[in-house]
C-alpha positions as CSV (number, residue, x, y, z in Angstrom):
1,M,0.0,0.0,0.0
2,M,1.4,3.4,-1.0
3,T,1.7,6.0,1.7
4,L,0.6,9.4,0.3
5,F,2.1,12.7,1.3
6,P,-0.3,15.0,3.3
7,A,-2.0,17.6,1.2
8,S,0.0,20.3,2.9
9,V,3.3,18.7,1.8
10,M,2.1,18.4,-1.8
11,E,1.1,22.0,-1.9
12,A,4.4,23.1,-0.3
13,A,6.2,21.1,-3.0
14,Q,4.5,23.0,-5.7
15,E,5.3,26.3,-4.1
16,Y,9.0,25.3,-3.5
17,L,9.2,24.2,-7.1
18,W,7.9,27.6,-8.2
19,F,10.6,29.4,-6.3
20,L,13.4,27.1,-7.5
21,T,12.3,27.4,-11.2
22,R,12.6,31.1,-10.9
23,D,16.1,30.9,-9.4
24,Y,15.3,32.0,-5.9
25,P,17.9,30.9,-3.3
26,Q,17.3,27.3,-2.3
27,K,17.9,27.7,1.4
28,A,15.7,30.8,1.8
29,S,13.0,29.3,-0.3
30,L,12.9,26.1,1.8
31,K,12.7,28.1,5.0
32,L,9.9,30.3,3.6
33,V,7.8,27.4,2.4
34,G,8.6,25.2,5.4
35,D,7.5,27.9,7.8
36,K,4.4,28.8,5.9
37,F,3.1,25.1,5.9
38,S,4.6,24.3,9.4
39,L,6.5,21.4,7.9
40,S,8.5,19.1,10.2
41,G,12.2,18.7,9.8
42,E,11.7,15.4,7.9
43,M,9.3,16.9,5.5
44,R,11.6,19.9,4.9
45,Q,14.3,17.3,4.1
46,V,11.9,15.6,1.7
47,L,11.5,18.9,-0.2
48,Y,15.2,19.6,-0.2
49,R,16.1,16.2,-1.6
50,G,13.0,15.7,-3.7
51,I,12.5,18.9,-5.7
52,A,14.8,20.5,-8.3
53,S,13.9,23.4,-10.6
54,A,11.9,22.4,-13.7
55,R,14.9,22.8,-16.0
56,V,17.2,20.7,-13.8
57,A,14.6,18.0,-13.2
58,Q,13.9,17.6,-16.9
59,S,17.7,17.4,-17.7
60,R,18.0,14.6,-15.1
61,K,15.0,12.7,-16.3
62,E,16.4,12.6,-19.8
63,K,19.5,10.8,-18.5
64,I,17.6,7.9,-16.8
65,G,18.2,4.7,-18.7
66,T,18.3,1.0,-18.6
67,V,21.2,-1.6,-18.6
68,I,22.2,-3.0,-22.0
69,Q,24.8,-5.7,-22.9
70,G,28.3,-4.3,-23.1
71,D,27.8,-1.5,-20.6
72,H,30.6,-0.5,-18.3
73,I,28.8,0.8,-15.2
74,L,30.1,2.7,-12.2
75,I,28.3,2.3,-8.9
76,D,28.0,4.9,-6.1
77,T,27.8,2.0,-3.7
78,Y,27.0,3.6,-0.4
79,N,24.4,5.8,-2.1
80,V,22.7,2.7,-3.4
81,L,23.1,0.6,-0.2
82,F,21.8,3.2,2.2
83,T,18.8,3.9,0.1
84,V,17.9,0.2,0.1
85,N,18.8,0.0,3.8
86,N,16.5,2.9,4.7
87,Y,13.6,1.1,2.9
88,L,14.3,-2.1,4.9
89,L,14.3,0.1,8.1
90,G,10.9,1.5,7.2
91,K,12.1,5.0,6.3
92,Y,10.3,7.3,4.0
93,L,11.2,6.8,0.3
94,F,9.6,8.8,-2.5
95,I,9.9,9.6,-6.2
96,C,11.3,13.1,-6.8
97,N,10.4,15.5,-9.6
98,D,13.5,14.5,-11.5
99,G,12.3,10.9,-11.6
100,M,14.7,9.4,-9.1
101,L,14.0,7.5,-6.0
102,R,15.3,9.1,-2.8
103,D,14.8,9.0,1.0
104,A,14.8,11.6,3.7
105,G,17.4,9.6,5.8
106,E,20.2,11.4,7.6
107,M,22.4,8.3,8.2
108,R,25.0,8.3,5.4
109,G,28.0,6.5,6.6
110,R,26.4,5.1,9.7
111,I,25.1,1.6,10.0
112,I,22.4,1.4,12.6
113,S,21.4,-2.2,11.8
114,K,24.1,-4.5,10.6
115,P,21.7,-7.4,9.6
116,Q,19.6,-5.0,7.5
117,F,22.7,-3.5,5.9
118,S,24.1,-7.0,5.1
119,R,20.7,-7.8,3.5
120,S,20.9,-4.7,1.4
121,V,24.3,-5.9,0.1
122,S,22.9,-9.4,-0.7
123,L,19.9,-8.0,-2.5
124,M,22.1,-5.7,-4.6
125,L,24.3,-8.6,-5.6
126,D,21.3,-10.7,-6.4
127,L,20.1,-8.1,-8.9
128,L,23.6,-7.4,-10.3
129,Q,24.0,-11.1,-11.0
130,E,21.2,-10.7,-13.6
131,W,23.0,-7.9,-15.5
132,K,24.6,-10.2,-18.1
133,G,27.3,-8.9,-20.4
134,V,28.2,-5.8,-18.4
135,T,31.2,-4.9,-16.2
136,L,30.7,-3.1,-12.9
137,L,33.0,-0.9,-10.8
138,H,32.0,-0.2,-7.2
139,Y,33.3,3.0,-5.6
140,L,33.5,3.1,-1.8
141,D,34.3,6.2,0.2
142,E,37.7,5.9,1.9
143,P,36.6,8.0,4.9
144,V,34.0,5.5,5.9
145,S,35.7,3.2,8.4
146,F,34.4,-0.2,7.1
147,S,35.0,0.5,3.4
148,G,38.1,-1.7,3.1
149,R,36.3,-4.7,4.5
150,L,33.2,-4.1,2.4
151,A,35.4,-3.8,-0.7
152,M,37.1,-7.2,0.1
153,D,33.7,-8.8,0.7
154,L,32.2,-7.4,-2.6
155,N,35.2,-8.6,-4.6
156,R,35.0,-12.1,-3.1
157,D,31.2,-12.3,-3.6
158,M,31.3,-10.9,-7.1
159,A,33.9,-13.5,-8.1
160,E,31.9,-16.3,-6.6
161,L,28.6,-15.2,-8.3
162,G,30.3,-14.6,-11.7
163,I,29.7,-10.9,-11.7
164,A,32.3,-9.2,-13.9
165,G,33.9,-6.2,-12.1
166,E,35.5,-5.1,-8.9
167,A,35.1,-2.8,-5.8
168,Q,37.6,-0.1,-5.1
169,V,38.1,2.3,-2.1
170,V,38.7,5.8,-3.3
171,K,39.0,9.2,-1.7
172,S,36.4,10.9,-3.9
173,P,33.8,8.6,-5.5
174,D,31.9,11.7,-6.8
175,R,34.8,12.8,-9.0
176,R,35.4,9.3,-10.3
177,L,31.8,8.8,-11.2
178,I,31.7,12.0,-13.2
179,E,35.1,11.8,-14.8
180,E,35.9,8.1,-15.4
181,R,35.0,6.6,-18.7
182,S,31.7,4.7,-18.5
183,N,28.4,4.0,-20.2
184,A,26.3,4.5,-17.1
185,I,26.4,5.3,-13.4
186,C,24.2,4.2,-10.5
187,T,23.6,7.1,-8.1
188,S,20.8,9.4,-7.0
189,D,23.2,12.2,-6.1
190,G,21.8,15.2,-7.9
191,V,25.1,17.0,-8.2
192,I,26.8,14.0,-9.8
193,I,23.9,13.4,-12.2
194,D,24.0,17.1,-13.3
195,H,27.7,16.8,-14.2
196,Y,27.6,13.3,-15.8
197,R,27.0,13.1,-19.5
198,G,25.9,9.5,-19.8
199,K,22.9,7.6,-18.7
200,V,21.9,7.1,-15.0
201,I,20.5,3.8,-13.6
202,D,18.2,4.0,-10.6
203,L,19.5,0.8,-9.1
204,P,17.6,1.1,-5.7
205,R,14.3,1.6,-7.5
206,M,14.9,-1.4,-9.8
207,L,16.0,-3.5,-6.8
208,L,13.1,-2.7,-4.6
209,K,10.5,-3.0,-7.4
210,K,11.8,-6.5,-8.2
211,F,12.0,-7.9,-4.6
212,F,9.2,-6.0,-2.8
213,H,6.9,-4.4,-5.4
214,P,6.3,-1.2,-3.5
215,E,4.4,1.9,-4.7
216,F,6.3,5.0,-3.8
217,P,4.6,8.4,-3.4
218,Q,5.4,11.2,-5.8
219,L,6.0,14.8,-4.7
220,I,4.9,16.3,-8.0
221,Q,2.3,14.5,-9.9
222,P,3.1,13.9,-13.6
């Protein structure tokens, strides 16, 4: 069953979009709209992560694609895993006006449930195993303390499952995702998507749709 946004949040989203599309400052616009509609901190975060200007949103939508044989795909691994992990923890996930699935979680780099995080990894590998004829490169943030161990585990598991590719620990995954040669990237990070010229794969949305069949609410109705 899909959980809908309250009417006040939907109306706030429309007003926030109006300001962004006319190039008003993001922070000031969010405060103005959030105060007007008495939005909670979580709902303000939903607007912040879920709404881009009409021009930016359309540009991102045009990059969303599918996996095809021969693709070399770069994965923003923590971005993917924490989105899936937040779903498993019952956090709020939603479709943004740029077409991407995101959450309002504030737990990047922090694992609050190791069993659920491990399950997120397993589900990701189960889906990636179905992507035949592609090569994958996982980028893990060096500052995150457990990145080295996770990279080792991913490399071992990918080899055992016959998944072509590897996992690397790097200082700046964002820069690698934008600059390294590839056919596609898996991330919902808006800044990365804006600077990337290829197609973007919404891996968490594909994964959750396959294994759980959820219906996610949309901030801006198409």
